[in-house]
C-alpha positions in Angstrom: -95.0 12.8 -86.6 -97.4 11.1 -83.8 -99.4 8.1 -85.8 -102.4 6.9 -84.0 -102.8 3.0 -84.3 -106.1 2.1 -84.7 -105.1 -1.4 -83.6 -104.1 0.0 -80.1 -107.9 1.6 -79.2 -107.7 0.3 -75.5 -105.3 3.0 -74.9 -107.6 5.2 -76.1 -110.2 3.4 -75.0 -109.0 4.7 -70.9 -108.5 8.4 -72.2 -112.0 9.0 -73.2 -113.8 6.7 -70.4 -113.3 10.1 -68.4 -112.1 12.9 -69.8 -113.2 16.0 -70.8 -114.3 16.2 -74.6 -113.6 18.9 -77.1 -113.7 19.5 -80.8 -112.0 22.0 -83.3 -113.5 22.5 -86.6 -112.0 24.1 -89.1 -113.7 24.6 -93.0 -113.2 21.0 -94.2 -115.4 19.6 -91.3 -118.2 20.1 -94.2 -116.5 18.0 -96.1 -118.3 19.6 -99.7 -121.7 20.3 -98.2 -120.1 24.3 -98.1 -117.5 25.1 -100.8 -113.6 26.3 -99.1 -113.0 29.7 -99.3 -110.4 28.7 -102.4 -113.4 27.7 -104.4 -115.7 31.3 -104.1 -115.3 31.6 -107.5 -116.6 35.5 -107.6 -114.5 36.8 -104.5 -111.0 34.7 -106.3 -111.8 36.5 -109.8 -112.3 40.1 -108.2 -109.0 39.4 -106.0 -107.2 38.2 -109.0 -108.2 41.4 -111.4 -107.3 43.9 -108.1 -103.9 42.0 -107.8 -103.5 42.1 -111.7 -102.5 37.8 -111.0 -103.3 34.7 -109.6 -104.1 34.2 -105.9 -102.0 31.9 -104.1 -103.3 32.6 -100.5 -105.9 35.0 -100.6 -105.8 35.9 -97.1 -102.1 37.4 -97.5 -102.9 38.3 -101.2 -105.2 40.7 -100.1 -103.1 42.5 -98.1 -101.4 44.0 -101.0 -104.6 45.5 -101.7 -105.6 49.4 -100.9 -108.1 49.7 -98.2 -110.9 50.1 -100.9 -110.1 47.0 -103.0 -109.2 44.8 -100.0 -112.9 45.7 -98.7 -114.4 45.2 -102.1 -113.5 41.6 -102.0 -114.0 41.3 -98.6 -117.6 42.4 -99.3 -117.7 39.7 -102.5 -116.7 37.3 -100.1 -119.1 38.3 -97.7 -122.2 38.3 -100.1 -120.8 34.9 -102.2 -120.8 32.8 -98.5 -124.3 33.8 -97.8 -125.3 32.7 -101.0 -123.1 28.9 -100.3 -125.0 28.5 -96.9 -128.2 29.8 -98.3 -127.7 26.5 -101.0 -126.9 24.2 -98.2 -129.0 20.8 -98.9 -129.0 19.4 -95.2 -129.3 15.9 -96.3 -125.7 16.0 -97.9 -123.8 12.9 -97.2 -120.9 15.0 -95.6 -123.5 16.5 -93.0 -125.0 13.0 -92.5 -121.3 11.9 -91.5 -121.5 15.0 -89.0 -124.7 13.7 -87.6 -123.4 9.8 -87.6 -120.1 11.4 -85.4 -122.1 13.5 -82.7 -124.1 10.5 -82.0 -121.3 8.4 -81.6 -119.9 10.9 -79.1 -123.6 10.8 -77.5 -122.9 7.3 -77.1 -120.1 7.5 -75.7 -121.0 9.9 -72.8 -124.1 7.8 -72.2 -122.2 4.6 -71.3 -119.1 6.0 -69.8 -120.8 6.3 -66.2 -117.4 7.0 -64.5 -118.2 10.7 -65.9 -118.1 13.8 -63.2 -120.9 16.0 -64.5 -118.4 18.8 -65.7 -117.8 15.6 -68.4 -121.3 15.4 -69.6 -120.2 18.8 -71.1 -118.9 18.7 -74.8 -117.2 21.4 -76.3 -117.4 22.6 -80.2 -115.2 25.4 -81.1 -115.4 26.4 -84.5 -113.8 28.7 -87.1 -117.0 28.2 -89.1 -119.6 30.8 -89.6 -122.3 28.7 -90.8 -124.8 27.4 -88.8 -124.3 23.2 -89.9 -123.3 22.0 -86.5 -125.8 23.8 -85.2 -129.0 22.8 -87.7 -127.1 18.9 -86.9 -127.4 19.2 -83.2 -131.3 20.5 -83.2 -131.9 17.9 -85.5 -130.9 15.1 -83.5 -132.7 16.7 -80.3 -129.6 16.9 -78.4 -129.2 19.5 -75.6 -126.8 22.4 -77.7 -126.0 25.8 -76.6 -124.0 28.6 -79.4 -122.4 31.3 -78.8 -120.7 34.0 -81.1 -120.2 37.2 -80.8 -123.1 38.3 -82.4 -125.5 37.0 -79.3 -122.7 36.5 -76.7 -124.2 39.2 -74.3 -127.3 37.5 -73.9 -126.0 33.6 -74.2 -122.5 33.9 -72.2 -124.4 32.5 -69.1 -124.3 28.8 -71.0 -120.9 28.3 -70.8 -121.0 26.2 -68.0 -124.7 25.3 -68.2 -125.0 21.5 -68.2 -128.4 19.7 -68.8 -130.0 17.5 -65.7 -132.9 15.1 -66.1 -134.7 15.5 -62.7 -136.8 12.2 -63.3 -133.8 9.8 -64.4 -131.5 12.2 -61.8 -128.8 12.2 -64.3 -127.2 14.5 -65.9 -127.5 14.8 -69.9 -124.9 15.4 -72.3 -124.6 18.9 -73.7 -122.9 20.7 -76.3 -121.7 24.0 -76.3 -120.9 25.3 -79.7 -118.4 28.4 -79.6 -117.8 30.5 -83.0 -113.9 31.4 -82.5 -114.5 33.5 -85.7 -118.2 34.7 -85.4 -121.0 34.3 -87.4 -122.5 35.2 -90.7 -124.1 38.2 -88.8 -121.0 38.9 -87.3 -117.9 37.4 -88.7 -114.1 38.0 -88.5 -113.2 38.1 -92.3 -110.2 36.4 -93.8 -107.2 38.8 -93.3 -104.1 39.3 -91.2 -105.5 40.8 -89.0 -108.0 38.5 -87.6 -105.7 37.7 -84.5 -106.4 41.2 -83.3 -110.3 41.3 -84.2 -110.5 38.2 -82.1 -109.2 40.0 -79.1 -112.0 42.2 -79.4 -113.6 42.0 -76.0 -116.8 40.1 -77.1 -114.5 37.7 -79.1 -111.8 37.1 -76.3 -113.9 35.9 -73.8 -114.7 32.9 -75.7 -111.6 32.5 -76.1 -110.5 33.0 -72.8 -113.3 30.2 -71.9 -111.7 28.0 -74.6 -108.1 28.5 -73.0 -109.5 27.6 -69.4 -111.6 24.3 -70.7 -108.2 22.8 -72.7 -106.2 23.6 -69.7 -108.6 21.3 -67.5 -107.2 18.1 -65.9 -108.3 15.1 -68.2 -108.8 16.7 -71.3 -109.0 16.1 -74.8 -109.5 17.6 -78.1 -110.4 16.5 -81.4 -109.3 18.4 -84.3 -111.2 18.4 -88.1 -111.2 20.3 -91.0 -108.9 22.6 -89.6 -105.2 23.6 -91.2 -103.4 24.9 -88.3 -103.1 28.6 -90.4 -104.7 30.2 -87.2 -102.0 31.9 -84.7 -104.3 32.9 -82.0 -105.8 28.9 -82.4 -102.2 27.3 -82.6 -100.6 29.4 -79.0 -104.2 28.1 -77.2 -103.7 25.0 -77.9 -99.7 24.7 -77.6 -100.4 26.3 -73.9 -102.9 24.0 -73.3 -101.1 20.7 -74.0 -98.7 22.3 -71.4 -101.0 21.0 -68.8 -101.3 18.1 -70.3 -104.5 18.4 -73.0 -104.1 15.0 -75.4 -105.1 16.4 -78.9 -106.0 13.8 -81.6 -105.9 15.9 -84.9 -108.0 13.6 -88.2 -106.1 13.9 -91.6 -107.8 14.5 -94.7 -104.2 14.1 -96.4 -101.7 11.8 -94.7 -99.3 14.0 -96.7 -100.2 17.2 -95.3 -97.8 19.2 -92.5 -99.1 21.3 -89.6 -97.2 24.7 -89.3 -94.4 24.7 -87.6 -95.8 27.0 -84.2 -98.0 23.9 -83.6 -96.7 21.7 -80.7 -95.3 17.8 -81.4 -97.2 16.7 -78.8 -100.4 15.9 -81.2 -101.4 12.6 -82.1 -102.2 12.1 -85.8 -105.2 9.9 -87.0 -104.6 9.0 -90.7 -106.4 7.6 -93.8 -106.3 3.9 -93.8 -106.2 4.5 -97.2 -105.1 7.7 -98.7 -106.0 7.3 -102.0 -109.4 6.7 -101.4 -109.9 9.5 -98.8 -113.3 9.7 -96.7 -114.2 12.5 -94.5 -112.3 13.0 -91.5 -115.8 13.1 -89.5 -116.2 10.2 -90.7 -113.0 8.8 -89.6 -113.7 10.2 -85.9 -117.2 8.5 -86.0 -115.8 5.1 -86.7 -112.6 5.3 -83.7 -115.1 7.0 -81.5 -118.1 4.3 -82.2 -115.5 1.3 -82.0 -114.7 2.8 -78.7 -118.2 2.8 -76.6 -119.1 -0.3 -78.8 -116.2 -1.9 -77.6 -117.3 -0.8 -73.9 -120.4 -2.5 -74.2 -118.7 -5.6 -74.9 -116.3 -5.5 -72.1 
């Protein structure tokens, strides 16, 4: 496992000073602001009732059910997910961590003057259905757009759009959120068939654009809250690393392992104290903040 040495901040400083910045968010990016699937009690209870045993891995276990029972479990999951999303506290400490991380990223993009116009766009790829990231960027007043399968036909023109301040005659940091698994209005529900669903035309374009963005010269990907369990995403990351993509993977637990199908060309950023874990978004914020503050001192 390649590990990041925080004492060697200069190397990452050079990397990020002129690079295309991308994020990959999994469910863990939200911390405790929104429960992860294994904590959806109604869904898990119903699945165990149908299975007549404890759930080990919900996505895999439901494949042992009849189509009718599987549909029943997934409908319960979707209903429970909507209930949890409706209860989100936008002032939750874990959401504030996301906000502070984007403030640090925004400062970095603004402070690094040797970025070309395309490097002013920050790509955010997420497997989450919720709008937490959208709401954070909106509250911060940052220029952003969000694309998913439910709005793709109207928003696809924003793939390569970057804001420009015509008074200052400067390009502005611009954020593009791409929802790989759809949103709450058109989700790819958890199952082993989600790989095939992701390749449907309206979703394939999002993955195709992601592959192109990550494969660009001088690209970096920050991975936060993603467990590495999606085959189509892992293949895409592996392909992009062959074109020089640098991947920084923020660990919530230093003992966690990633699937074998992922490239070894990944740099892991560990918890400073694994016994007193902090959100990976907060760790990312601290790393990025130290970079642009170091640039100001120089």
